[in-house]
N, C-alpha and C positions, 0 to 999 in steps of 0.2 A: 279082204279088201289089204291094200298095202299101201302107209303111209308116204308121203314126198320124202325125198333125201333133206333136204329142209327143217321138215317137221320134225323126226327123228336126233337130228342135230340140237335142234332146242329144247326137244324133251331132255335131253343126257344134259346136258348142261342146267338145264333146272335142278335135276337131280344131286349133282354133283353139288353145286350151290347151297341145297336146301341143306346133305350132308355137313357142308364145312361150318353154314350158320350155326347146326348145332350143337356141333363140335366146339365151334367156339362159345357159345351158351353153357356147356358143360364144363368148360376151364374155369369160365368168368364165376360161375358157382361154387367152384372148389376152391377159387382164389380167394374172393371178397372173404370169407369168414378169418381166414389166415392173419390178413393184413387187418383186421379188425383187433385182433389179439395180441397180447403182447405187451400192450402199456398199462400202468397202473391210472386208475380214475381215484380221486379226492374230492369231497365236498366237505363241506362248513354249511350249518345253517341252526337259524335262532327261531324260537316259537313267537315272539313278540320283535320288533323293530324300537318299541317307544315301553317306558315301564314308568312307576316313580320311585322315588328313592325306597330304601331298602326291599324292592319287589325281586322276587327270583325269576329266572328262563332259565331255559334251557339250550345249550350250545350242544351241539350237535354233529362229531365229526365222526367219518365214515370214509373207510379206504378200500377199493376191490383192486387187490393185486391176483394177477394171472401167476399161471405156475411157475413161468423161467423168470421170476422175478424176488429177489429178498424178501424173506417177511421182517416190515418194519411197520414204524408209526409212531403217529407225532408225540412229540413231547410238548408240554405243556404246564409248566410250572405255575409264569406269571401271565395277567395280562392286564395292561396298565388301568387303574379307576375302574378294577373289578376285580371284586371279591371269586375264589371258586370252591368249589366241591366239587371233586370229581369220584366216578364212580370206576370200574374195574371194565376194560374191555371187553365185548364179544365178540369171538371168535367165531364163526359159520365156514362150512366149506362144499362149494359150489363144483360143478363139474368144469369150471373155467378157472378154478383156483382158490382163491381166500379171501372173504368178504370181514372186515371188522370194522367195528364200530363204540363209539362210546359216546357215554351222555357226562354232560358237566354240568351241572346247577351255579348260575355266576347272580351275582347283584352286585350294586354300583351305591353308594352312599354319596357321590360327588353329582351334583348336577352339572347338567352342560348334553351334547353331543360329542358322544366319543366312537371309534372305530374299533373295532376286532380285528386285525391286521391278520395279514394272509399265512398261512400255514404251509409247510414246506414238507416233502417229502423228500427231496433231492430242487435241484436245478431249474427244469422245468414241470413237475408237480407240486402245483400249488393251489388252494384255496382261493377264493375271492373274500373282498373283503368287506365285514360285516357292518354300516353304521347301526346303534344305540343311541336312542334321544332320552334322557334321564330327567323327568322332570318332579313339581313338587305335587304336593295333591293338590286338587281342584278346591276351591272355600266353598264351605254348603252357604249358600246364600238364605238357605231359609231359617237358618239359627240367629237368634238373637246376638246383638254385638255387647259385649262385656270390656267397660273401658279397664285401664290400669288405676289401682288400688291405692289412697293416699297411703303415705309414710306414715306407719304408727310408732309413737315414741316412746322408747322404754329407758328403765333406770340400770344403765349398766353396772352400776357399784349391788344394787339390790339383785339381778339375776344371778351377779357373778359369786353374792353369797348362798342364794337355794346351789347353785352349781356343786361346789364348795360342802355343801352340807351333805347332799348326795353322796357325793363321791368321799366323803368319809364314812357312812353309812355303810357302802359296799364293800368300802378297803377293809373296815373293822371285820363285815361277817366273810370275806375272804380270808383273813388270818384265821380266824377260828375255824374254818372250815380245814385249812391246811393244818392246822396242831393239831384238830382230831385224827387227821389220816394220820400223820405222824407216830401217834402216841400210839392208836391202834391197828398202823400196820406198817413193820419193815419191810422194807423191799430187800429183795433178793440179787444178791449181784448177779449181773447177766455177762456171759461168756459169750463174746462174737469172735464167731472163728471164719476167718478170711479165706476163701476157697481160693485154692492155687491157681497160679496165673499160668494158661498153657502157651505158651510162641505160639504162632500161626502154621509155622511148616511143623510142628509136632499136633497140632490140631488137625491140622489138613489131612496128612496121612493115616491119625485113627478114624478121620472120620468116610476115608479112600477106604480102609480095611473094613469097615460097617456096612457099608455097600455093597461090595464084594462080598460076603456074609452074607446079607439079605437078600442081595438079587431080589429087586419089584421088579414090576410088569414095567419094558422099553422105556415107555413115555415117560414115566413117575424116575424110572434108571438113569436116562436121558439130561431129564433137569436138576433132576439132585445130583450127578457128576459136576455139571456146567455151573451151579450155584458152589459149589465146595471149590473149586476154582476160582468163580468170580469175588467170595470173601476172601480166600488166602491170599490175592492181589491187593484187594482194600488194605487188610492189614500191615501185610506185609511193604509196598509200596503205595498205598494211599491213592490205590485207584479209585474211581467212585463207580462203580459200572453196573448194582445191583436193580437199579431204571433204568438200563441204556440197553441200545439194541445191540444185538452181536456185533454189528459195523460198528458200531462206536466204541465198544470195545478193544476189536482187534486195529483199530486207530491209535489208542489209549497203549494198545502193547506194543507200539513202534519203537515208543520212548523206552522201553527196556533193550538191554543190550543183550538179547539172548543170540544165540546164532540164528542163520537164514531158513537152516532145515526146520531145525525145532520150531520157529515160526511160523514157515508154511505149514508143518502138520499137524500145529493145534490150530492154524485158522480153518485147516479144512475139518476141524473134530467139531470146532466149534459151530461151524457153519452145519455139517451133518448133523448135531444135535435139534438146533432150529428146525430140518426139514422134520425129525421124527415125530417133533413137539410140536408143530404147525400144519404141516404139508402131507400128513398120514404115511410118511415112508417107514417102511418096515426092512430094517436094517437086519444082517444076517449075525449070528452069533463070532465070527471075525471082527465084523464092525465092532460089536460091541467091545473085543477085548482090546481092537487097536485104538478106541476112542480112549479107553479107559488107563491105558500104558501111555499114550500120547498125555495128556491131562498129567500121571502122576510122574513122568519124564519133565515136564514143562515144570512145576514146582519143583521139580529136583535143583533143574539148571537155574533156577531164577533165586535159591538160597543159598547155593554158591558163589553167586555174584558177590562182588565187595563193595 
């Protein structure tokens, strides 16, 4: 049995449309995950929004950083009206990047309505503000009321005599004990030798030589290498970077008049060290040598600056 020509045309058009729809859905499914990736998300939360004076609560800071973003975290040193007790940052690695979390115990001795301000990892990556009410402990109505006691009259002259009497006894006993110690035992002179002070450059070169001889596993190697450089610029140029991120350190290094080529190589070496420490990047032996030599030459060039 043959189909009419119009029927055949309708079937062919339906199949073509079906294939187009399937292809579009397949492409949409492939594109959607890529659109959702690549953005850093942050979160700040507390376990209670109302506390009594002196009560501790937990402030939890989280940052979900994709693979194509630099590793960085919040720097929280002070919060107005609160005292902080920070724990270490916990790092975990996921299939999409790095997840960082830190718990800070906070408390306040100022009653009132306070707000934990927004914390940022960039211009557009910020947390929400968190309101906290700090109140006094509620009064227990079941307890009896105790009135203020009347003033008790004392004789100042008599009390002063008693006080000086006990001071005299205590002072005499102390003098006797000191005299006995002096007579029974003579102190030997203590010779204090001051440890020689090593200048920052010599100390950095010595630490680099030790690191090259020990050659620890790669993550510890890169971490120690960056610490040697950070400590050198701290002692030499008073750049406080031990608790700063790599991006903050690079910004601070722009104030040192080293050559542009050296600055670029140093920035790349510092960021490569971050990849090894936080992003599970496995460097080659050539990378190990290049980063080491870059750190050493940067220290030498900084040392030669007038």
